[in-house]
C-alpha positions as CSV (number, residue, x, y, z in Angstrom):
1,X,-0.1,29.3,-26.0
2,X,-2.4,26.4,-26.8
3,X,-0.7,24.2,-24.3
4,X,-1.1,26.9,-21.6
5,X,-4.8,27.2,-22.4
6,X,-5.2,23.4,-22.2
7,X,-3.7,23.5,-18.7
8,X,-5.3,26.6,-17.3
9,X,-8.7,26.2,-18.9
10,X,-9.4,22.8,-17.4
11,X,-12.6,21.8,-15.5
12,X,-12.8,22.9,-11.9
13,X,-12.6,19.3,-10.8
14,X,-9.3,18.9,-12.6
15,X,-8.0,22.1,-10.9
16,X,-9.2,20.7,-7.5
17,X,-7.2,17.5,-8.0
18,X,-4.1,19.6,-8.9
19,X,-4.5,21.6,-5.7
20,X,-4.8,18.3,-3.8
21,X,-1.5,17.2,-5.3
22,X,0.0,20.5,-4.2
23,X,-1.3,20.0,-0.7
24,X,0.1,16.5,-0.5
25,X,3.5,17.8,-1.8
26,X,3.4,20.5,1.0
27,X,2.8,17.9,3.7
28,X,5.6,15.7,2.4
29,X,8.0,18.6,2.1
30,X,7.2,19.7,5.6
31,X,8.0,16.2,6.9
32,X,11.3,16.2,5.1
33,X,12.2,19.6,6.5
34,X,11.3,18.4,10.0
35,X,13.7,15.4,9.5
36,X,16.4,17.9,8.6
37,X,15.7,19.9,11.7
38,X,15.9,16.9,13.9
39,X,19.3,16.0,12.3
40,X,20.6,19.5,13.0
41,X,19.5,19.4,16.7
42,X,20.8,15.9,17.3
43,X,23.9,15.4,15.1
44,X,25.4,12.6,17.2
45,X,22.8,9.8,16.9
46,X,22.8,9.7,13.1
47,X,20.8,6.5,13.0
48,X,17.8,8.2,14.6
49,X,17.8,11.0,12.0
50,X,18.3,8.5,9.2
51,X,15.3,6.5,10.5
52,X,13.1,9.7,10.5
53,X,14.2,10.5,7.0
54,X,13.4,6.9,5.9
55,X,9.9,7.1,7.3
56,X,9.3,10.0,4.9
57,X,9.6,7.5,2.0
58,X,6.0,6.4,2.5
59,X,4.4,9.9,2.2
60,X,6.7,10.6,-0.7
61,X,5.7,7.4,-2.6
62,X,2.0,8.1,-1.8
63,X,2.3,11.7,-3.1
64,X,4.0,10.5,-6.3
65,X,1.4,7.8,-6.8
66,X,-1.4,10.3,-6.4
67,X,0.2,12.7,-8.8
68,X,0.4,10.0,-11.5
69,X,-3.3,9.2,-11.0
70,X,-4.2,12.9,-11.4
71,X,-2.1,13.2,-14.5
72,X,-3.7,10.1,-16.1
73,X,-7.2,11.6,-15.6
74,X,-6.4,15.1,-17.0
75,X,-8.6,15.5,-20.1
76,X,-6.6,18.5,-21.3
77,X,-3.6,16.3,-22.0
78,X,-5.4,13.5,-23.7
79,X,-4.7,12.9,-27.5
80,X,-7.6,14.3,-29.5
81,X,-8.2,15.0,-33.2
82,X,-6.4,18.0,-34.5
83,X,-3.9,18.4,-31.7
84,X,-1.1,16.6,-33.6
85,X,-1.6,19.0,-36.6
86,X,-1.2,21.9,-34.1
87,X,2.1,20.5,-32.9
88,X,0.7,18.8,-29.7
89,X,1.4,15.2,-30.3
90,X,1.7,12.5,-27.7
91,X,5.2,13.4,-26.7
92,X,4.3,17.1,-26.3
93,X,1.2,16.3,-24.3
94,X,3.3,14.0,-22.0
95,X,5.7,16.9,-21.5
96,X,2.8,19.2,-20.6
97,X,1.5,16.7,-18.1
98,X,5.0,16.4,-16.5
99,X,5.4,20.1,-16.4
100,X,2.0,20.7,-14.8
101,X,2.7,18.1,-12.2
102,X,6.1,19.7,-11.4
103,X,4.5,23.1,-11.0
104,X,1.8,21.8,-8.7
105,X,4.4,20.0,-6.5
106,X,6.7,23.1,-6.6
107,X,3.8,25.2,-5.2
108,X,3.4,22.7,-2.4
109,X,7.1,22.7,-1.6
110,X,7.0,26.5,-1.5
111,X,4.1,26.4,1.0
112,X,6.0,23.8,3.1
113,X,9.0,26.0,3.3
114,X,7.0,29.1,4.3
115,X,5.2,27.1,7.0
116,X,8.4,25.7,8.3
117,X,10.1,29.1,8.4
118,X,7.0,30.6,10.1
119,X,7.1,27.9,12.8
120,X,10.8,28.4,13.4
121,X,10.2,32.1,13.9
122,X,12.3,33.2,10.9
123,X,9.4,35.3,9.4
124,X,7.3,36.9,12.1
125,X,8.1,35.3,15.4
126,X,8.0,31.9,17.1
127,X,4.4,30.7,17.8
128,X,3.3,28.1,20.3
129,X,5.7,29.5,23.0
130,X,8.7,27.8,21.4
131,X,7.3,24.3,21.2
132,X,8.5,21.6,18.9
133,X,12.1,23.0,18.8
134,X,13.3,19.4,18.6
135,X,12.3,19.1,14.9
136,X,12.4,22.8,13.9
137,X,16.0,23.5,14.8
138,X,15.1,26.9,16.2
139,X,18.0,29.3,16.4
140,X,20.2,27.2,14.1
141,X,21.1,28.2,10.5
142,X,19.5,26.0,7.8
143,X,21.9,24.6,5.2
144,X,20.5,25.9,1.9
145,X,21.7,23.1,-0.3
146,X,20.1,20.5,2.0
147,X,16.8,22.4,2.1
148,X,16.7,22.8,-1.7
149,X,17.5,19.1,-2.2
150,X,14.8,17.9,0.1
151,X,12.2,20.3,-1.4
152,X,13.1,19.2,-4.9
153,X,12.5,15.5,-4.2
154,X,8.8,15.6,-4.6
155,X,8.6,17.7,-7.8
156,X,11.4,15.8,-9.5
157,X,10.1,12.4,-8.5
158,X,6.5,13.2,-9.5
159,X,7.3,14.7,-12.9
160,X,9.7,11.9,-13.8
161,X,7.1,9.3,-12.8
162,X,4.4,11.0,-14.8
163,X,6.7,11.3,-17.9
164,X,7.5,7.6,-17.6
165,X,3.9,6.6,-17.2
166,X,2.5,8.7,-20.0
167,X,5.3,8.3,-22.5
168,X,4.2,7.4,-26.0
169,X,4.3,3.6,-26.6
170,X,4.6,1.9,-29.9
171,X,3.0,-1.5,-30.6
172,X,5.1,-4.5,-29.4
173,X,6.4,-6.6,-32.2
174,X,4.7,-10.0,-32.3
175,X,1.8,-9.0,-30.1
176,X,-1.6,-10.5,-30.9
177,X,-3.7,-8.2,-33.1
178,X,-7.0,-9.7,-32.0
179,X,-8.9,-8.6,-28.9
180,X,-12.2,-9.6,-27.4
181,X,-15.1,-7.2,-27.3
182,X,-18.7,-7.6,-26.3
183,X,-21.1,-8.9,-28.9
184,X,-24.8,-9.8,-28.9
185,X,-26.2,-10.7,-25.5
186,X,-22.8,-10.3,-24.0
187,X,-21.1,-13.0,-26.1
188,X,-17.4,-12.6,-27.1
189,X,-16.3,-11.8,-30.6
190,X,-12.9,-10.7,-32.0
191,X,-11.7,-7.6,-33.8
192,X,-8.4,-6.9,-35.4
193,X,-8.4,-3.2,-34.5
194,X,-5.0,-2.1,-33.0
195,X,-3.9,1.5,-32.6
196,X,-0.6,2.8,-31.2
197,X,-0.5,5.6,-28.6
198,X,-1.7,8.9,-30.2
199,X,-3.1,7.2,-33.4
200,X,-6.5,8.7,-32.6
201,X,-5.1,12.2,-33.1
202,X,-3.5,11.5,-36.5
203,X,-5.0,13.2,-39.5
204,X,-7.6,11.1,-41.2
205,X,-7.4,8.1,-38.9
206,X,-11.0,8.3,-37.7
207,X,-12.6,9.6,-40.9
208,X,-12.8,6.2,-42.5
209,X,-13.9,4.5,-39.3
210,X,-16.6,7.0,-38.7
211,X,-17.9,6.8,-42.3
212,X,-17.9,3.0,-42.2
213,X,-19.8,3.1,-38.9
214,X,-22.4,5.5,-40.3
215,X,-22.9,3.3,-43.4
216,X,-23.2,0.2,-41.3
217,X,-25.6,1.8,-38.9
218,X,-27.8,3.1,-41.8
219,X,-27.9,-0.2,-43.6
220,X,-28.7,-2.1,-40.4
221,X,-31.4,0.4,-39.5
222,X,-33.0,-0.2,-42.9
223,X,-32.8,-4.0,-42.6
224,X,-34.1,-4.2,-39.0
225,X,-36.9,-1.6,-39.4
226,X,-39.6,-4.2,-39.4
227,X,-38.2,-6.3,-36.5
228,X,-39.4,-6.1,-32.9
229,X,-37.7,-3.6,-30.5
230,X,-35.7,-6.1,-28.5
231,X,-34.4,-8.0,-31.5
232,X,-33.6,-4.9,-33.4
233,X,-31.7,-3.4,-30.5
234,X,-29.7,-6.7,-30.1
235,X,-28.8,-6.8,-33.8
236,X,-27.8,-3.1,-33.7
237,X,-25.6,-3.7,-30.7
238,X,-24.0,-6.6,-32.5
239,X,-23.4,-5.1,-35.9
240,X,-23.2,-1.3,-35.5
241,X,-22.3,-0.6,-32.0
242,X,-19.0,-1.7,-30.5
243,X,-19.2,-1.7,-26.7
244,X,-15.7,-1.3,-25.3
245,X,-13.6,-2.1,-23.4
246,X,-12.4,-5.7,-24.0
247,X,-12.5,-8.3,-21.3
248,X,-9.0,-9.8,-20.8
249,X,-8.4,-13.4,-21.7
250,X,-6.5,-14.2,-18.4
251,X,-6.5,-12.6,-15.0
252,X,-3.7,-10.3,-14.0
253,X,-0.5,-12.1,-13.3
254,X,0.3,-10.4,-9.9
255,X,-2.0,-12.6,-7.7
256,X,0.5,-15.5,-7.1
257,X,3.4,-13.1,-6.6
258,X,1.3,-11.0,-4.2
259,X,0.3,-14.0,-2.1
260,X,3.9,-15.2,-2.0
261,X,5.3,-11.8,-1.0
262,X,2.5,-11.5,1.7
263,X,3.3,-14.9,3.1
264,X,7.1,-14.1,3.2
265,X,6.3,-10.8,5.0
266,X,4.2,-12.5,7.6
267,X,6.9,-15.2,8.1
268,X,9.6,-12.5,8.5
269,X,7.5,-10.7,11.1
270,X,6.9,-13.9,13.1
271,X,10.6,-14.8,13.0
272,X,11.5,-11.3,14.2
273,X,9.0,-11.5,17.1
274,X,10.6,-14.8,18.3
275,X,14.2,-13.5,18.1
276,X,13.6,-10.1,19.7
277,X,10.5,-10.3,21.8
278,X,12.0,-8.0,24.5
279,X,13.0,-5.3,22.0
280,X,10.6,-2.7,20.6
281,X,9.6,-3.0,17.0
282,X,11.5,0.2,16.1
283,X,14.7,-1.5,17.1
284,X,13.9,-4.6,15.0
285,X,14.4,-3.8,11.3
286,X,13.3,-7.3,10.4
287,X,9.9,-6.7,11.9
288,X,9.4,-3.5,9.9
289,X,10.8,-5.2,6.8
290,X,8.2,-8.0,7.2
291,X,5.4,-5.4,7.6
292,X,6.6,-3.7,4.4
293,X,6.7,-7.0,2.5
294,X,3.2,-7.8,3.7
295,X,1.9,-4.5,2.5
296,X,3.6,-4.8,-0.9
297,X,2.2,-8.3,-1.3
298,X,-1.3,-7.1,-0.6
299,X,-0.9,-4.3,-3.1
300,X,0.4,-6.7,-5.7
301,X,-2.5,-9.0,-5.2
302,X,-5.1,-6.2,-5.7
303,X,-5.7,-6.5,-9.4
304,X,-5.9,-10.3,-9.3
305,X,-8.3,-10.2,-6.4
306,X,-10.5,-7.7,-8.3
307,X,-10.5,-9.9,-11.3
308,X,-11.5,-12.9,-9.1
309,X,-14.3,-10.8,-7.6
310,X,-15.7,-10.1,-11.0
311,X,-15.5,-13.7,-11.9
312,X,-17.3,-14.8,-8.7
313,X,-20.1,-12.4,-9.5
314,X,-20.8,-14.3,-12.7
315,X,-21.0,-17.7,-11.2
316,X,-24.2,-19.8,-10.5
317,X,-26.6,-18.7,-13.3
318,X,-26.0,-14.9,-13.3
319,X,-28.5,-12.4,-14.6
320,X,-27.9,-9.4,-16.7
321,X,-27.1,-7.2,-13.7
322,X,-24.4,-9.6,-12.3
323,X,-23.0,-10.2,-15.8
324,X,-22.6,-6.5,-16.4
325,X,-21.1,-5.8,-12.9
326,X,-18.7,-8.8,-13.1
327,X,-17.4,-8.1,-16.6
328,X,-16.8,-4.5,-15.8
329,X,-14.7,-5.6,-12.7
330,X,-12.8,-8.1,-14.9
331,X,-12.1,-5.4,-17.5
332,X,-11.0,-2.8,-14.9
333,X,-9.1,-5.2,-12.6
334,X,-5.8,-3.5,-13.1
335,X,-7.1,0.1,-13.1
336,X,-9.2,-0.3,-10.0
337,X,-7.5,-3.2,-8.2
338,X,-4.1,-1.7,-8.0
339,X,-5.1,1.4,-5.9
340,X,-7.6,-0.7,-4.0
341,X,-4.8,-3.1,-3.0
342,X,-2.7,-0.1,-2.0
343,X,-5.5,1.3,0.2
344,X,-5.9,-2.1,1.9
345,X,-2.1,-2.3,2.4
346,X,-2.1,1.1,4.1
347,X,-5.1,0.2,6.3
348,X,-3.4,-3.0,7.4
349,X,-0.1,-1.3,8.1
350,X,-1.7,1.5,10.0
351,X,-3.6,-1.0,12.2
352,X,-0.4,-2.9,12.8
353,X,1.6,0.2,13.7
354,X,-1.2,1.3,16.0
355,X,-0.4,-1.6,18.3
356,X,3.0,0.0,19.0
357,X,1.6,3.3,20.2
358,X,2.2,2.5,23.9
359,X,5.7,1.2,23.2
360,X,7.1,3.9,21.0
361,X,8.2,7.4,22.0
362,X,5.3,9.9,21.6
363,X,7.5,13.0,21.2
364,X,7.0,13.0,17.5
365,X,3.3,12.3,17.7
366,X,2.0,15.2,15.6
367,X,4.5,14.3,12.8
368,X,3.4,10.7,12.9
369,X,-0.2,11.7,12.7
370,X,0.6,14.0,9.7
371,X,2.4,11.2,8.0
372,X,-0.4,8.8,8.5
373,X,-3.0,11.3,7.3
374,X,-0.9,12.0,4.2
375,X,-0.4,8.4,3.2
376,X,-4.1,7.5,3.9
377,X,-5.4,10.6,2.2
378,X,-3.3,10.2,-0.9
379,X,-4.1,6.5,-1.3
380,X,-7.9,7.1,-0.9
381,X,-7.7,10.0,-3.3
382,X,-5.8,7.9,-5.7
383,X,-8.5,5.2,-5.5
384,X,-11.2,7.8,-6.1
385,X,-9.3,9.3,-9.1
386,X,-8.9,5.8,-10.5
387,X,-12.7,5.4,-10.2
388,X,-13.1,8.6,-12.2
389,X,-10.6,7.3,-14.8
390,X,-12.6,4.0,-15.1
391,X,-15.8,5.9,-15.5
392,X,-14.3,7.9,-18.3
393,X,-13.0,4.8,-19.9
394,X,-16.4,3.1,-20.0
395,X,-18.3,6.2,-21.1
396,X,-18.8,4.8,-24.5
397,X,-20.2,1.6,-23.0
398,X,-22.6,3.5,-20.8
399,X,-23.7,5.6,-23.8
400,X,-24.3,2.5,-25.9
401,X,-26.3,0.8,-23.2
402,X,-28.5,3.9,-22.9
403,X,-29.0,4.0,-26.6
404,X,-30.1,0.3,-26.5
405,X,-32.7,1.2,-23.8
406,X,-31.0,0.3,-20.6
407,X,-32.4,2.3,-17.7
408,X,-30.1,4.5,-15.7
409,X,-31.1,2.6,-12.5
410,X,-29.6,-0.5,-13.9
411,X,-26.2,1.2,-14.4
412,X,-26.4,2.6,-10.8
413,X,-27.4,-0.8,-9.4
414,X,-24.4,-2.4,-11.3
415,X,-22.1,0.2,-9.8
416,X,-23.5,-0.5,-6.3
417,X,-23.1,-4.2,-6.8
418,X,-19.5,-3.8,-7.8
419,X,-18.7,-1.6,-4.8
420,X,-20.4,-4.1,-2.5
421,X,-18.6,-7.1,-3.9
422,X,-15.2,-5.4,-3.6
423,X,-16.0,-4.3,0.0
424,X,-17.1,-7.8,0.9
425,X,-13.8,-9.3,-0.4
426,X,-11.2,-6.7,0.5
427,X,-12.7,-5.6,3.9
428,X,-12.3,-9.0,5.7
429,X,-9.0,-9.6,3.9
430,X,-7.5,-6.3,5.2
431,X,-8.6,-7.1,8.7
432,X,-7.1,-10.6,8.6
433,X,-3.8,-9.3,7.3
434,X,-3.8,-6.5,9.8
435,X,-4.3,-8.9,12.7
436,X,-1.6,-11.2,11.5
437,X,0.8,-8.3,11.1
438,X,0.0,-6.7,14.5
439,X,0.4,-9.9,16.4
440,X,4.2,-10.3,15.8
441,X,4.8,-6.6,16.2
442,X,3.0,-6.5,19.6
443,X,5.4,-9.2,20.9
């Protein structure tokens, strides 16, 4: 009952994100059913039907990626004090997240089936004067096992991915126990605090820490009572207020791999354009493979580029605003950079595929538009959800800065500076990769 209340009594914004997951699942399920309908109408050219089904992998991956991001930002399934004593430990909360994700995707799959049957005319009649019979398989019986298998792909994939992502993790043996956190005037210092997943919810874990924090804060307040305001705030920040999260020692390791995969993808596209210039890109698997590799490389390089952007913000005598914006970017390089790299990869791939519009068959135009909208919408929604998760992660930092007297306008200016720096780096990069990818595909 408590688990049900945690799931149903969530904030309206959380429920809205779950409905968006259901909508994405409905769109992906509809595309899968349309691929099945095309295979029923055209049984002989199996390669064409297989290619349509393979194109559904991109919406499926985008939907699963979005479902993971929504599950990570669900506050109802986050370890909190007292939940472990009530029987809701980390493993149970992970199971609740996976179940909630599966239910949202099942709702979307049911909507997709109803819409598909309605368009076929199996429910109330055939709309649109019998149009789109090529993908709806009007008048042909649908194989029930195939329909159920296709509709179960999204719920099973999303719930399994959420369970793997949110599984309880124990500390790695031999891992360093020290981590960097901010000290006075933004300097680094080390702390030996290390907690395993769910340790926050264990009985008595936070009682000693909170009591020590109150004693330290009281003693420091008494010692610094006669000091000036700025000096007292700085000492309080150094000795009684820990401002998380820690800045990593090294940038994410995916940048060299991302650049290498991107270069290999562009090279494969160029080679495919030379060997098959008179053939369309749909008949050149090497060209599509190169485009996929280029997109994967750009997505892999996202965290490293975000970390580099934060480091560049702090070069050449930075002020407090640039230091704050740069270090936040360095800290959140993996959380923000990964979905940002995926968005740039989707934009580049969509721009490259748009160059083939005149060459390819336009019979499946609405389905192509639906697939592009699904992939783009899911990736953008994932980026926005990651931004919400990052804001939740630095809530303690923002609260500590406000207690130290930092105006709200400074935090907003730092957020605007981070957004502008990311746009200035990733925008031109996406355009360059898109142009380099579109040139070989256009022949």
